[in-house]
N, C-alpha and C positions, 0 to 999 in steps of 0.2 A: 504494500500500500504506500502511496505517496501522498500522505495527508499532512498538511502544515498545521502546526500547533503554535498559537500565539498567546503568551501569558505574561503580560507586562507587570502584573501585580505579584507574581510568585505565590499564587494561591495554594499550591501544593503544601505549603508550610503552615497552613491554618489548621491548628489542632481541633477547633470547634466544628470544622466542616471536613471531616476525614474522607468523605466520598469524592472530594474534588480530584484527588489523584487518579481515581478510577475514571471519572468523567472526562479527564484529559488524556486518557490512554486511547490512541486511535484504534488499535486492534480490538480492545474490549468494547469501545463505543460502536464500532462497526458491527460486532456480533450482536449487541443489544438492539441496534436499529434495523438490521437487515430484514428481519421477518416479524418484528414485534410492534410495528406501528400500522395496524390495519386501517385505521381511520385515514391515514395518509396514502397507503399503497394498496389497500384492498386485501383480499385474501391471497391473491396470487402474485402481487407485485413485490418488488425488492427495493430497499433503500440503500444507497451507496454513499458513504461518507467521503467528503472532499477536503474539508478544512474545519478547524476548531479555533475559536477565539474567546478569550475572557474579556468581557467588555465592562463589567462593573464588579466591585468587590467591597463589601463592608466587613472588615475582619471580625471573625467570630459570630457573624450574624447572617449574612446572605451573599450570594454570588450569582451573577448572570453570565451565561455563556452563549455563543452563537455557533451553530453547526451548519455549514454549507453542505447540502446533500443533493443527490440526483435520484429521482424516483423513476423506476421503470415498471410499467404495467403491461400486461400482454395485449390489452385492448385500447391503448392510448399512447400518444407520443411521450417520450421521456420528458420529465419536468425537472428543472433546477430551481431550488428555493433555499431559503435559510430558516432554520428552526431556532427559536430562543429557548434555552433551558434555564430553569430557575431552581436553585438549591437554597434552603433556609435551615438554619441551625435547629436541631431537635424536631424537625418535621420531615415527613416522608413524601410530601407532594400530592398525595391523593386528594386531600381536602381542598387544596388550592386549585387543582385541576377541575374538581367537581364544581366548585363555585363558578369558575370561568365558563364551564360548559353550561351550567344553569342560566347564566346571564346571556350567553350566546344563543341559547334556545328560546329565551324569553323575548324574542323580537329584535335582537342585536346581532344577527348573523352577518357574515361578510358581504352579502348581497342584499341587505335590507333595503326596501324601496325608498325609505326616507333618508338614506345616506348616513345613518348613525349606527356604528358597529363596534364590536370588540374583536380582537384577534381570535382566530379559530384555535381552540384547544386541540392538541394532537394526541397526547397520551402521557403515560407515566412510565418512568424507568426505575423500577423499585431498587435495582442494584445501586443506582446512583443517588437515591432519595431525591429524584429530580422529576419535574413535570415539564412538558414541552408545549409551546404554542407556535403558530406560524408567524414569522416576521412580516409586518405589513408595510406597504409603501407609503411615502409621504414625508412631510417635514414637521418637526416639533413645532407646536404653535407659538413658542416663546418669541421667535424671530418674526413669525408671520403677523403677530399682533402689533408689531411696530410699523408694519407697512400701511399704506393708505387705506386698504380694505380692512384694517384691524378692528374698526368699530363694528362693522357688519359681522366679522368673525366672532367677536366677543358675544354678540347676541345669539349667534348660531351655537356657540359652545354652551350657553345657558339652556338652549333648547335640547341639546344632546344630553346634558346631565339630568335634565328634567325627565327625559325618557327613561333613564336609568332608575330614577326615583319611582316611576310608575310601573316598572317592570315586575315588581312584586316578588323578587328573588329573596327567599328566606335566609335568615342567619340567626344564630343564637347570641352573637356578640351585640353589646349595647354601648352607646356613647351618648352622654348627656352633658348639659352645661357644667354640672359639678365636676365631670371628668376633664373638661377643657380647663377649668380653673385649677384643678389639682395639678395638671401638667405645668402650668405657669408657676405655681407655688413650689414645685420641685426643682425647676430649672433656673428661674430668675436669680435665686440666692447664689447660684454657682458663679454668676457674673460678678457679684460683689466680692468673691474671694480674691480676685485679682485686682479689683478696684474698690477698696473699702470706702473711698470717698463718694461712690455712687450709692452706697447702701441706703441712705435715707430716701433718695429719689426712687429707688427700686421698690422700697417698702411702700411708699406712697402710691406707686403705680399698681402694685398688687392689691392694695386696699381699694383703689378705685375700680379695679377689675371685678373684685367681689361685689361692689355696689352695682356695677353695670350688669353683671350676671343675674343679680337679684331682680332686675327690672324685666328680664326676658321671660315671657310666658312659655310654658311647656306645650309644644304643639303635638299633634299626632305624628308618630314616627314612621319612617319608611327605610328601605335600604339605601344607604348613602355610601359614597366613595370614601370619604373622610380624609383623603390626602390629595384633594383636587386642586391642581394648579397647572400652569401652562405646560410643564414637562410631561404631564400625564395625558396630553392630547396631541394626536398626530393629524395633520391636515393633508388630505389628498384631494385631487380634483373632484369636487362634488361629494366628498365623503369625510366624515369626522370619525376618528378611531379613539376610543377611550381605553386607557392602559392601566395596568398595575392595581389590582384590587386586594392588596395585602391587608389593608385596614378596613375593608368593607364591613359594615355593621348596620344596625338599626339606630337611627338618630334623626335629628332635625335636618330636613332638606336644605334649609337656609345656611347650614354650616358649610356645605360644599361651595356655594356661591360666595359667602363671606370669606372663606379661606382663599379662593381664587382671587377675589378683589384685593385682599390684604397682600397677597403675593405680587399683584400688579403694582400696588403702591410702593412696596419695597423695591421692586425692579425699577420703577420710575426714579426713586431717590438715588439708587446706586448707578443707574445708567445715565441719567440726565442731571442729577443733582437737584431735582425738583420732584417732590412727592406727588404733585398734581399733573405731571407731564402726560400721563395716560388716563386722566380723569374721564375723558370722553368714552374710552373703552370700559371703564368701570361703570359709568352710568348706563351704557348700552346693555351690559350684562345684567345689572340690577333691574333695569326697567323691563327687560324681556322676561326675566324670571318672575318678577312680580305680576306681570300679565298672565303668566301661566299658573302660578302658585297662589295668587291672591295678595291683596294689599297688606294683610296681616304679616306677611313674610318680610316686608321691608325693614322694620326696626331690628328684626333678628339677623338679617343679612348684615346690617351695619354694625351690630354688636359683635358678631363673629369676625368681621373684617378688622375691627379694632383689636380684638384679642389675638388675631393672627399677627398683627404688627407687633404686639407685645412679645409674642413668642419669638419673633425675628430678632429681638434684642439679644436673646441667648444664642440663636443660630448664627448671628453675625460674629460672635466671638470664637467660633469653631474653625474658621478659615482665615488665613492671613489677608486674602483679597477683600474680605468683607468687614474685617475688624475696624478699618477706618471710619465705617459708617455707624458704629454702635452708638456714639453719643448723639448723633443726629436722629437716630431712631428713638432714643430715650426722649429727646425734646419733642419729637413728633407725637409720641404716645402721650406725653404729658399734656400737650395741646389738645389732642383728641379727647382724652378722658376728662380734661378740665371743661371742655365745651359741653360734653354730655352731662 
């Protein structure tokens, strides 16, 4: 076999993800794929491996790999495509595959007439504790939202996630406002460890967040993405692809829109030095969602957008490229919470 293997992260050394060394073995991967992916190749087809790449790695937690394969079926031309394999610590992949399959079958298939889809789930490789999905074409929405058609795209993304909310895919996991506030209480004090002079300001922000959370009514819950922002959306000609349902749970649908809007504000600050630079995109997304979900969703969207900005105070301290924006984020959150 002449299979190239690209591993820029050195993931074989991750002790919490011991199956990665197996997943990167071309001979073993070929044996696992060749006849064990009937959804892709049918009962009589064969899958041939051509390349392996590690594309993302969070040490001790999860890893994403890409497999270039060629599929040969007796009744169809050969097809070349890329599979995305996901491995998570202390998980076997079956539940994640089943969730995506349920979403895919709930009206979000690859050829759905309304152009809102999720990647097709392909199968599980028990030996690797991995599940596989088809890689989809298109461009991450982060850059597309900056283009002139970004306003219309923001509204379209609101429609896409609203479709997910209405899909009715069940899950036992729950996430409420109290969980959102708990995450802030756990992470914001970590910022003060390196900057004790910020501690009074961060404490005041947390107290204001608790007050904001208390004003938000508890709505009926539905299945939500819970990690919804521009990197989780791929834009293809005429189609929106929703990605990565690792945190999918029951919760307030407004959280997904608020989280996306909060990320847009942070992106505006970091990219343009102005938190209002993408305000027209934020308004378009909020307005379209409110049209679909009802006027009562508006204050909840805005509350979750503010809490997302507060969470970004902590996130900004985790990478060198974002740390210069930490104090600006603190100022922005103080202004938002003070106005509320």
